[in-house]
C-alpha positions in Angstrom: 0.0 0.0 0.0 1.2 3.4 -0.8 1.8 5.7 2.2 -0.2 8.4 0.4 -3.5 6.6 0.8 -6.1 9.1 1.9 -8.1 8.9 5.0 -11.2 8.5 2.8 -9.6 5.5 1.0 -8.7 3.8 4.3 -12.2 4.3 5.6 -13.8 2.9 2.4 -11.4 -0.1 2.5 -12.2 -0.8 6.2 -15.9 -0.7 5.5 -15.5 -3.3 2.8 -12.8 -5.5 4.3 -13.6 -9.0 5.5 -10.5 -8.9 7.7 -11.3 -5.6 9.5 -10.9 -6.0 13.3 -11.2 -2.8 15.4 -8.4 -2.1 17.8 -11.1 -1.4 20.4 -14.6 -2.8 20.7 -15.6 0.6 22.2 -17.5 3.4 20.7 -17.1 4.1 17.0 -17.2 7.8 16.4 -18.2 10.0 13.5 -16.5 10.0 10.1 -13.0 11.4 10.1 -12.5 11.1 13.9 -9.7 9.1 15.4 -12.2 6.4 16.3 -14.0 6.1 13.0 -14.0 2.8 11.1 -10.8 3.0 9.1 -7.7 0.9 8.4 -6.0 3.2 11.0 -8.2 1.6 13.7 -7.7 -2.0 12.5 -5.7 -4.6 14.5 -4.0 -5.7 11.3 -2.8 -2.2 10.2 0.6 -1.4 11.5 3.3 1.0 10.3 0.9 2.2 7.5 0.7 -1.4 6.2 -2.0 -4.1 6.2 -0.3 -7.1 7.8 -3.1 -9.3 6.3 -2.2 -8.1 2.8 -5.9 -7.2 2.1 -5.7 -3.5 1.5 -4.7 -3.5 -2.1 -7.2 -6.2 -3.1 -10.1 -4.5 -1.3 -9.2 -1.2 -2.8 -9.0 -2.7 -6.3 -12.4 -4.3 -5.8 -13.9 -0.9 -4.8 -12.4 0.6 -8.0 -14.3 -2.0 -10.0 -17.7 -1.1 -8.6 
């Protein structure tokens, strides 16, 4: 995944990703906040990279729709 992925892209990917697991099971806040559903808040997203290697595939599938 490119480091330049936008917050919007990371949010769209998280909403469509079968492997998304939130870091916390707590409250999910509004769009764009630090607690919104985004790759940034996924257990598998570390150092700006998806450890499950799902980001690129999910993003590509979104581009097809």
